C-alpha positions in Angstrom: -30.9 -11.1 -58.4 -30.7 -7.7 -56.6 -29.2 -9.1 -53.5 -25.4 -9.0 -53.0 -24.2 -12.5 -52.7 -21.3 -13.2 -50.3 -18.0 -14.3 -51.9 -15.9 -17.0 -50.4 -13.0 -15.8 -48.2 -9.4 -16.0 -49.5 -6.7 -16.9 -47.0 -3.0 -16.7 -47.3 -2.2 -20.0 -45.6 1.1 -21.7 -45.9 1.0 -25.2 -44.6 3.6 -26.4 -42.1 5.2 -29.7 -42.5 6.8 -32.0 -40.0 10.6 -31.9 -40.2 12.2 -34.7 -38.1 15.6 -33.1 -38.0 14.3 -29.8 -36.6 12.3 -31.7 -34.1 15.4 -33.5 -32.8 17.3 -30.3 -32.7 14.6 -28.6 -30.6 14.4 -31.5 -28.2 18.2 -31.4 -27.8 18.2 -27.7 -27.1 15.4 -28.0 -24.5 17.2 -30.8 -22.8 20.5 -28.8 -22.6 18.6 -25.7 -21.4 19.2 -23.3 -24.3 17.0 -20.2 -24.4 16.9 -17.6 -27.1 16.9 -14.5 -24.9 18.8 -15.6 -21.9 21.5 -12.9 -22.1 18.9 -10.2 -22.8 16.9 -11.1 -19.6 20.0 -11.0 -17.5 21.0 -7.5 -18.8 17.5 -6.2 -18.3 17.4 -7.4 -14.7 20.7 -5.8 -13.9 19.6 -2.5 -15.4 16.3 -2.4 -13.6 18.1 -3.3 -10.3 20.6 -0.5 -10.9 17.8 2.0 -11.7 15.9 1.0 -8.5 19.0 1.5 -6.3 19.7 4.8 -8.0 16.2 6.1 -7.4 16.2 5.1 -3.8 19.5 6.9 -3.2 18.2 10.0 -4.9 15.0 10.0 -2.8 17.1 9.5 0.3 19.4 12.4 -0.7 16.4 14.7 -1.2 14.9 13.6 2.1 18.1 14.4 4.0 18.6 17.7 2.1 15.2 19.1 2.8 15.2 18.0 6.4 18.5 19.9 7.0 20.8 17.0 7.6 23.0 17.9 4.6 
């Protein structure tokens, strides 16, 4: 009577249903090798490689400058 009784939890659940046409499309895409972010990963790798080379050249320049070679 004086004890707070727990209420049942309410969930916002939307059930997923099997869609055969989407399943076939996904299998076809996987078989052909399509990926969603393929171009993004290539550009990211190019940028990181460029930044790495730029940093190495800058450190080399500073090393040569402070040792009196330049």
